[in-house]
Structure formats: C-alpha cells, structure tokens
N, C-alpha and C positions, 0 to 999 in steps of 0.2 A: 440517409438511409442506406447509401449504394456505398457509405465508406464503411458502415458500420459490417454489413456484408464482407466486404474486401479483409476488414480486421478480422471477424471469425474464418473464413477460408483460410487467410494466413495461417491463423492461430492454429487451427486444424490438420494443414499442411505440416507444419512444425513440430505438432504430437504427432502425425503418421511417419513421419521423418527422424524424431528422436526412439519411435519405436523400434526400430529397424536396428540402432546401436550401434550403426556405422557412423554419424555423425557428429557421437561424444564429442570429438575436440571443438567443435563449432560453440558448445554451450561456454568453453571457456572466454569467448567474445563478448560473451553476456554484458558484463561491466565495464568494458568498452564504446558499447554501441549505445548504453544509458547513459553513459557519461559525455559521449557527442552530444544526443538526443536533450540532454537536458539543456547542454552549452547552447546548442543554438534554439532552443525555447527563451532560455535565457536573452538571448540577443535580439529576437524575437520581441520579446518584452521589455526589452531595454529601447529597441527602436518607436515603441507605443506608448511607453509609460516613463516620464522622467519627474513629474511631479512628486514631491515629498511627500506630500499631503496624501498621493494617492497612494503609495507604497505603505504608508502606515493603514489606511482603509484595506489593504490587502491583509496585512495582518490581522486586524481585525476580523476580518472575514475570515479567516482560518481558525482563529479561535470559538468563533460563532460555531464553523461546523464541529471544530474538533472534540471540545467541550461533552457537547447532547451527545454525540454517537459513540463518545468512549464510556462514558457516564453512564448510561441508560444500560450498556453491554454487559456493563459489571453488578449492576443492580439486578439483572434479572439473573444473573450467573447465582450471586448470592439466594435467591430463592430456591435455585436447583441443589447448592450443595450442603452436604452434611457437614457437622463436623470435622475436622482433621486433627492429628497433630503428630506434623512430621518434622523429620530435623531438618534446619536451614544451615546452610556453610558460609561461606567468606563471598564478597562481593565480587563481581566477573567486570573485565575489562571490554570496552567498547571496540567495534569492530572499526574500522578504518574510512571503507565502503560511504557511509551516509555523509562523511566528514568531507569526503572528494566530491559527492556528488553536489552536495550545498556550494562546496566551490569553484563548480563548475558553472551552476544557475549564477553566483555571484559576478564573475569574470564574466559571463556571457551576457549579464546585466550591464556590466559595466562598459561592456564592449560596445554594445546596441547601443548605450545611450551618448557614445560618442561620435560613431560611425553608422549609417544609414547601411544595412547589408539586402539587396534586390534577394526575393525567392525565397526569403527565411520562412515562409507557412508553408510552402510545396516542399522544402525540405526536412519540415517537421512530419510529414505526412510519408515521404519516403521511409526516414529513419525510423518513424514510428512501427510502418508496416515489417519493415527487416528486425525489429525488436521484436516482434509478438511471433515472427520464424522463430528467432532463438530463443524466445522464451516457449514455445512449444516444445523447439527439440531437447531444453532443457527438463521439462517435464514428461517426456514419452515416457523413458524409463520409470517412473515413479507414478504411472497412471496404470494401474493393474485391479482385478479385482481383491487381492489380499488386502491391497491398500486401504481399502472400503470396511474390508470386514471386521479389519484390526482395531480394537478400543470403540467398538462400536457405544458399548454401555459408558462411555466417555462423549460421544455425541452430543451432549447438552451441552458443553462449553462451544465448540464452533456456533452451535443454533444461537445461545446467549451474544456471544458477539455479532454475530450477522442481524439477527431479529435487531437487539442495540444499536447495531450501525442504523440501521432502516427507517427503526423508530426516531430515532436521535436526529435523521435529516428530515424527517416529516416535521420533528420540532423547531430545527434550526429552519424551516422555509416557514412555519406559521408564527414564529417570535420574531425574526429579524428579516422576513420580507425576501428571502433569498428563493432564485427560481427551483421551481420544485424539483424540476430532472437534476440541476446541477446540485443540488441538498444531497440528493440520494446517493446521484453517483459518486459524490467527492465523500462522502463518508461510507459508502459501499468501498472503497477503497483497501480500509481497516491496515493502515500504515507500508500500504503498497507504492509510495510516491513516485519509484520510478515507472510506474505503468498508468497509475493514476492522473500524473498531472501532465504527462503527454498524451494521452488518449484526451482527456477534456481540453487542453489547448489547442487540440486539432478541432475540437465541435464547438467550443464555446468563445475561441480566442484567448490570446495570450494572459490576461488579466486576469480570468478567472480561473484558466489553467494555471497560474501561480500560487493560486487561492487554494487548488486541490489539491498541487505538490507541495505546500508550507503543510496545510493539516494534516494529511498525512506522516509528512516525515515529521514534525513537533510531535505527532501519537507516539512513534519511534523514540523519540528522545524522551519523552516524557516517563514512559515504561523505565527506561534505565533510573529515574529518578524513585518513582512513583514504588515500585517492588521492593527494593529494599527497605523503602519508608513504611509500607503495609505488610511486610515481610509474618510479622503475627499474626494477619487476617488469613483467610481460606485460598488457601493455592491455588486450585483450579478456577475461582473465579478471577484471582488474578492474571488468568493467561489472556483471559476477553481483551485487558488491556495492550499486551500486542500484536493482538490480532494475527496476521497473519506471519509478521516478521517473528514468531515463534518458534520457525522452524529455521530458522539462518541467524539474522543479526541479533536477536534476542536469546537465542539457545541457551548460550552462556550463562546469561544472565539469570534465568528460572533454575538452572542446574546448582550453582553456584550457591543463590541465593536460599533457594526454597529445599534445594536437597537434591543429588542426581535422580532419586524417582519420578521427579517430574520432568526429566528428559525427554522419557518418552510422550507424555500425555502433550509437552509441550511439540514434541514433531508433530504428531496426530494432528491436533489442533492447527497449526501452519499449513498441515498437509490437506487438508480439507479444504480452509478457505481459500489457499492459493489453486487450487483446483476449480474452485467455484468463481472467484472473482475473475477473471478473466473473460466469462462465460455471461454474469450478472450484470455489468456495468452497462456494456452494448447493451442486454437486455432492456435496461431500464433508458436509454436513451433512446429505444426503438419503439419506448411506447406511446 
C-alpha cells in the first residue's frame, strides 16, 4: 500500500512539474527510461524463470487476459455506435518503439537466465518511480479543461474500452482462476504495456509482471492486424481495440486505414484513457 501512495505522489508531482512547461525536454527521456526498466524486469524474470514450460504458461496467461478484455470492449462499443460510412485509406507503417521494448525484455531475460543480478527488484522499484515522474511531466501539458470538454459526445468510445477491460478482467478471473486484482489491473492497462508490466511486476513479481506486459503488448500488435481486417465494420468501435495506444503508436494506423476524420477520435480516445489508467490501476490494487 505504501508503494501505491508513493507511485501516485510521484505521478502527481510529475504532472505538476509538466504543467510549468519548463521541463518539457525531460519527456524525451521517456523511451529510454522505459526501455531500461523493461530490460531490468527481463533480467529479474530471467533470474526467477528459466523453464520453457513456465514461459509457455506466461504466454498462455497473457492470452487469457488479452482476449476477454479486448473483445468485450469492442462488443459494448458496437452496441453504442450507429452505422457510419467513412472513406478508408491505405495501411500505415508501425512505429519501432514496441519492438525495441520487446527486444529489451527478451535480451534482459536472456541475460538474467545466465547471470544472477543482485537487487534487480529494488532497481525495478526505483526506475518505476522515475518512469511515472517522466510520464507525469509528459502528460502535464495535455491535462486541461478543454481536453475534457472536447469530443464529449464521443465519450462512449473510451467508456466502452474501459468497461470492457474491467468486465473482461472479471471474466478472465472467473474462467481461468486468475487472481482478481491482477486480472483487473492487467486488463486495465489497455495496451499501455510499458506502465502496466513494470507496475504489476513490483506488486506481483516478475512472472505475473511479464504476463501483464505481454497481454498489453499483444493487444497493441493485434490492433495492427485487426483494424485493417475489420475496416469495413464500424470505425468508432474499432478504436476500442487499440485502447490508450490510439493517441500514439496506432494513431497513424487508424488515420490511414479508416480515414483522416478518425484522427481526432483516436486522439480523444487515447487521451482520455491515458489520463485515467495511471490512477485506475493503483486504485484497483489498493482495493
């Protein structure tokens, strides 16, 4: 519980610093801090997990989290959305960051399976606090009254993604016997693997932390596959698949696949979820 309060305090301090506008260059360190944190988590996991069977179980566990949390949100959104006829564009390029982070996790895991690194757990905690401060600084300028008022008529999109994730987490817990707090917190990441994985690693250990990381990473990667495949369907509902990634990594995917008019909707959906998730996950863990 003390860690959750420390996390929230660090996040709040980061947002306050970000609002000043003086530390904007610090936000450029976000991918580097994230990559280092994911690498250390990989090392920690490698120290603890060396069986191929365990690794296979981690992949299975991530899928058990991924499918219900993503599918339920999409179904809920279909119930809200009316039929639309929007122009579609060509498929977009992926960003490199997800693959760099995955490489960091794999290389860290490989190193950890060969060499025991002392104090890996404490390093994860320290880097996580540094990460959320940088995240707060990066988010600070975006948190304005106008950002909440914009596109309120489309608030059903992030609401569908959020409620679907939580209901999906409950389903995963009930059907697969997963710890309910872990299932809810993992599902609530909604694609933000660079936050959800490290945060849950600090609470539940490296094995479950890796499940959280993989379930959210695979959600983002599945979005790159599913959106072009389902582009003839209702576009607003498709935004729930990407979760919070619709404001960054998958933004160009939605704009080029569904049309530029979806760019604003994608930004709105991702922004709302990005502002909620860092507070929602600790809230779930504190229950």
